[in-house]
C-alpha positions as CSV (number, residue, x, y, z in Angstrom):
1,M,-13.3,-7.2,19.9
2,A,-10.3,-9.6,20.6
3,P,-8.4,-10.8,17.4
4,V,-10.0,-13.5,15.8
5,I,-6.8,-14.9,14.2
6,L,-4.2,-16.1,16.9
7,P,-0.7,-17.3,16.6
8,D,-0.6,-20.7,14.6
9,D,-3.8,-20.2,12.9
10,L,-4.0,-21.1,9.1
11,V,-6.0,-19.0,7.4
12,M,-7.9,-19.7,3.9
13,V,-7.9,-17.3,1.2
14,R,-9.7,-17.3,-1.9
15,V,-7.9,-15.3,-4.6
16,Q,-10.0,-12.3,-6.0
17,S,-9.1,-8.7,-6.4
18,R,-12.6,-7.4,-6.3
19,W,-14.5,-6.8,-2.9
20,R,-17.8,-5.7,-1.7
21,G,-18.6,-4.4,2.0
22,A,-16.6,-5.1,5.1
23,K,-15.5,-8.6,4.5
24,S,-12.1,-10.0,5.8
25,R,-9.5,-9.5,3.0
26,W,-6.1,-10.6,2.6
27,R,-4.4,-7.6,1.1
28,S,-0.8,-6.1,0.5
29,S,0.7,-2.9,-0.6
30,T,4.4,-2.0,-0.7
31,M,4.3,-3.1,3.1
32,M,4.1,-6.7,4.6
33,P,1.0,-8.5,3.5
34,R,-1.9,-7.9,6.1
35,L,-5.2,-9.5,6.9
36,K,-7.9,-6.4,7.5
37,R,-11.5,-5.5,6.6
38,V,-11.9,-3.2,3.7
39,Y,-14.0,-0.2,3.9
40,E,-14.6,2.3,1.3
41,E,-14.9,5.9,2.9
42,A,-15.1,9.2,0.7
43,G,-13.5,7.7,-2.2
44,G,-10.6,6.1,-0.4
45,L,-10.1,3.0,1.6
46,V,-9.9,2.2,5.4
47,L,-8.4,-0.9,6.2
48,K,-9.3,-2.1,9.8
49,G,-8.0,-5.1,11.8
50,D,-9.9,-6.9,14.5
51,N,-7.2,-6.1,17.0
52,P,-8.0,-2.9,18.7
53,D,-4.2,-2.1,19.4
54,F,-3.6,-1.3,16.1
55,T,-5.0,1.9,14.4
56,P,-6.9,1.5,11.1
57,L,-5.1,2.4,7.9
58,R,-6.4,5.0,5.7
59,F,-5.7,5.4,2.1
60,F,-6.8,8.7,0.4
61,P,-8.4,8.4,-3.1
62,S,-5.0,9.4,-4.5
63,R,-3.5,6.5,-2.9
64,A,-6.1,4.0,-2.9
65,A,-4.8,2.5,-5.9
66,D,-1.8,1.4,-4.0
67,V,-3.5,-1.2,-2.3
68,K,-3.7,-4.3,-3.7
69,I,-6.5,-6.8,-2.7
70,L,-5.4,-10.4,-2.7
71,G,-8.2,-12.3,-1.8
72,K,-11.2,-13.1,0.5
73,V,-10.9,-14.9,3.9
74,V,-13.1,-18.0,3.6
75,G,-11.9,-20.1,6.5
76,V,-9.7,-20.3,9.4
77,Y,-8.1,-23.6,10.9
78,R,-6.9,-23.9,14.5
79,N,-5.5,-26.8,16.0
80,L,-7.4,-27.5,19.2
81,E,-5.1,-30.4,20.6
82,G,-2.6,-27.5,21.8
83,K,0.2,-29.1,19.5
84,R,2.4,-26.5,17.7
85,R,3.0,-26.6,14.3
86,G,6.8,-26.7,13.2
């Protein structure tokens, strides 16, 4: 599947730390914040983006607590006039 979030899109995130199922989440760890879908797998977490060029991130149960869910994506705004923000 092609990425659904494109350069210059604005993503609206509802702040929440709990999650259910494979919803898109804004998450952070010690790395840079990223937008990924969160899946639970064998007690650990799998963070998977929509862009197939990137491999899913796997966190075993011992490291799953290192992942901080910042919120749930509730909307995306895309400027259809072709003008870049800035």
